[in-house]
C-alpha positions in Angstrom: -22.2 14.9 0.8 -24.3 12.0 2.2 -25.1 11.2 -1.7 -21.3 11.1 -2.5 -20.7 8.7 0.3 -23.4 6.2 -0.6 -22.2 6.2 -4.0 -18.3 5.8 -2.9 -19.9 2.9 -0.9 -21.9 1.5 -3.8 -18.8 1.7 -6.1 -16.4 0.2 -3.7 -19.2 -2.6 -2.9 -19.2 -3.5 -6.7 -15.1 -4.0 -6.7 -15.4 -6.1 -3.4 -18.2 -8.3 -4.9 -16.1 -8.6 -8.0 -13.0 -10.0 -5.8 -15.1 -12.3 -4.0 -16.2 -13.9 -7.1 -12.5 -14.8 -7.8 -11.6 -17.6 -5.4 -8.4 -18.3 -6.5 -7.5 -14.3 -5.7 -9.3 -14.9 -2.3 -6.6 -18.1 -1.9 -3.5 -16.0 -3.0 -4.6 -13.0 -1.1 -4.6 -15.2 2.1 -1.3 -17.4 1.3 0.7 -14.2 -0.2 1.5 -13.1 3.4 2.5 -16.5 5.1 4.9 -17.1 2.1 6.4 -13.6 2.0 7.2 -14.0 6.0 8.4 -17.6 5.6 11.1 -17.0 2.9 12.2 -13.6 4.0 12.2 -14.3 7.6 14.0 -17.6 7.0 16.8 -16.4 4.3 17.4 -13.0 6.1 17.0 -14.1 10.0 20.7 -14.0 11.1 21.3 -10.5 9.6 20.1 -9.2 13.1 23.9 -10.0 13.9 25.0 -7.1 11.7 26.2 -3.9 13.6 23.4 -1.7 11.9 20.7 -3.8 13.9 22.1 -2.8 17.2 19.2 -1.3 18.9 16.6 -2.4 16.9 13.7 -5.4 17.9 15.8 -8.8 19.2 14.8 -11.2 15.9 14.5 -10.1 12.3 10.9 -11.2 12.4 10.1 -8.5 14.5 12.1 -6.0 12.5 10.5 -7.6 9.0 6.9 -7.3 10.2 6.2 -3.5 9.7 7.9 -3.5 6.4 5.9 -6.6 5.1 2.5 -5.0 6.0 3.8 -1.7 4.2 5.1 -3.9 1.0 1.8 -5.6 0.7 -0.1 -2.1 0.8 2.2 -1.0 -1.9 1.6 -3.4 -4.3 -2.1 -3.5 -3.8 -2.2 0.3 -4.2 0.4 0.1 -7.7 -1.6 -2.8 -9.2 -5.2 -0.9 -8.7 -5.1 0.6 -12.1 -5.5 -2.7 -13.8 -9.4 -2.6 -12.7 -9.5 0.4 -14.3 -8.1 -0.8 -17.7 -10.8 -3.9 -17.6 -13.6 -1.2 -16.9 -12.0 1.2 -19.8 -11.8 -2.0 -22.1 -15.2 -3.5 -21.2 -17.0 0.1 -21.4 -18.0 0.1 -17.9 -16.6 3.1 -17.4 -18.0 5.0 -20.0 -21.5 3.7 -18.8 -20.5 4.6 -15.0 -19.9 8.2 -16.4 -23.3 8.2 -18.2 -25.1 7.6 -14.9 -26.0 10.0 -12.5 -23.0 9.1 -10.2 -20.6 11.7 -8.9 -17.4 11.7 -10.2 -15.8 11.9 -7.0 -17.4 8.7 -6.3 -15.9 6.5 -9.4 -12.5 7.9 -8.1 -12.4 7.3 -4.7 -14.8 3.9 -4.4 -12.1 1.7 -6.2 -9.6 3.3 -3.6 -11.8 2.5 -0.8 -11.7 -1.2 -1.7 -8.1 -1.2 -2.1 -8.1 0.1 1.7 -10.3 -2.8 2.5 -8.1 -5.3 1.2 -5.3 -3.9 2.5 -6.5 -3.9 6.1 -7.6 -7.5 6.0 -4.3 -8.4 4.4 -2.4 -6.5 7.1 -4.2 -8.4 9.8 -3.3 -11.7 8.4 0.0 -10.6 8.2 0.4 -9.7 12.0 -1.6 -12.7 12.9 0.6 -15.2 11.1 3.7 -13.1 12.4 3.0 -13.7 15.9 1.9 -17.4 15.4 5.3 -17.7 13.5 7.0 -16.2 16.7 7.2 -12.4 16.2 6.2 -10.0 18.6 3.6 -6.8 18.0 4.9 -4.4 20.1 3.6 -0.8 20.7 0.1 -2.2 21.3 -3.0 -1.3 19.8 -2.0 2.3 19.1 1.1 1.0 17.4 -0.9 -1.6 15.2 -3.7 1.3 14.1 -0.9 3.6 13.4 1.0 0.9 11.0 -2.4 0.4 9.4 -3.2 4.0 8.8 0.3 4.3 7.3 -0.4 1.4 5.2 -3.9 2.8 4.1 -2.5 6.3 3.3 0.3 4.5 1.1 -1.9 2.3 -0.5 -4.2 5.0 -1.3 -1.7 7.4 -2.7 -0.3 4.6 -4.8 -3.7 3.4 -5.9 -4.2 7.3 -7.1 -1.4 7.5 -9.1 -2.1 4.0 -10.7 -5.3 5.3 -11.8 -3.7 8.3 -13.2 -1.2 5.9 -14.8 -3.8 3.8 -16.4 -6.0 6.6 -17.5 -3.3 8.1 -19.3 -1.4 5.1 -20.9 -4.5 2.7 -21.5 -2.4 -0.2 -22.4 -2.2 -3.1 -20.3 1.5 -3.8 -21.5 3.0 -0.4 -20.9 0.9 -0.2 -17.2 2.6 -3.9 -16.4 6.1 -3.0 -17.7 5.6 0.5 -15.7 4.5 -1.0 -12.4 7.0 -3.8 -12.5 9.9 -1.2 -12.8 8.4 1.0 -9.9 7.0 -1.3 -7.5 10.1 -3.6 -6.8 12.8 -0.6 -6.3 10.5 1.4 -4.5 10.5 -1.2 -2.0 14.1 -1.8 -2.0 15.1 1.9 -1.7 13.6 1.8 1.9 14.1 0.2 5.0 11.7 -2.3 5.0 14.5 -5.2 5.1 17.2 -3.4 6.4 18.2 -0.2 8.5 19.7 2.6 6.9 23.2 1.9 8.2 23.2 -1.4 6.5 22.7 -0.2 3.0 24.7 1.6 0.4 24.7 5.4 1.3 23.0 6.5 -1.7 20.1 4.1 -1.0 20.0 5.4 2.3 19.8 9.0 1.0 17.4 7.9 -2.2 15.0 6.0 1.0 14.8 9.6 2.6 12.7 10.9 -0.1 10.9 7.7 -0.6 7.2 7.5 0.6 7.5 3.6 1.1 10.2 4.2 3.3 8.1 6.9 5.2 5.2 4.5 5.6 7.8 1.6 7.0 9.6 3.7 9.1 6.5 5.8 11.0 5.0 2.3 11.2 7.6 0.6 13.0 8.2 3.7 15.5 5.0 3.2 16.4 5.3 -0.5 16.9 8.6 0.3 18.9 8.4 -0.9 22.9 9.2 3.4 23.5 7.3 5.0 20.7 8.3 8.4 19.9 5.2 10.2 18.8 6.9 13.4 17.5 8.4 11.1 15.0 5.2 9.3 14.1 3.3 12.7 13.8 5.9 13.7 11.0 5.7 10.8 9.1 2.1 10.6 9.0 1.8 14.3 7.9 4.4 13.4 5.2 2.3 10.5 3.9 -1.1 12.4 4.2 0.6 15.0 1.8 1.4 12.3 -0.4 -2.0 10.8 -0.5 -3.2 14.3 -1.3 -1.0 15.0 -4.0 -1.6 11.9 -5.6 -5.7 12.3 -5.4 -4.9 15.8 -7.4 -2.8 13.7 -9.8 -5.7 11.1 -10.4 -8.2 13.9 -10.9 -6.4 15.6 -13.3 -5.9 12.4 -15.3 -9.3 11.5 -14.7 -10.3 15.0 -16.5 -8.1 14.3 -19.1 -9.8 11.1 -19.6 -13.3 13.2 -19.8 -11.9 15.6 -22.2 -10.9 12.8 -24.7 -14.0 10.7 -24.8 
């Protein structure tokens, strides 16, 4: 077990070093949360006057903050498979497979790297939100639950993205599929609007959407009065999603091994 943990850490550290060698990527990671909050908060700030927002937080920025943290987690997780494609194209994955490294470390290590990025971006997002006039209700416990939801969603989305990359093995197909999935998954949730302010079919679809589970659970934990039963139920659904996605990633990895 100690060996697996150490090897997972080495794989994750390799990914993080690659990120650190890309200054432009770091700039985008730092600036992206600011623009998301600025643009969405400015464009939709008056929608809190709609009847559907009755009983929610006083400002749209307060409502938006948890949704934006979850949205960035989804994007980071969903595009994790691009790194797998790069490793396949450069022969790095085959060299890693020829090494004594445990197969589980090769699967989990890149996902750990994604979780680190999610936590950093989430912290930046919340800090900028407060500076722009938002409020972080729910205290430290609420923030921890929100980050936990973001991590579980990113882990599950990352595992599915890795599985997709191992199956498709073509960047064009990968990009087309991710673009087709990520935005609809975000808008079929309550990240930007309450369920009562959208079409009934969207509200129905949101109930089956892991993105919405993460948004609703994180937002519930950030409320002034927290319903911990709802938070626990939402967290269990996200853990089940992450577990099933991991199984899909393992099966895709085994399929790749048989084909090489």
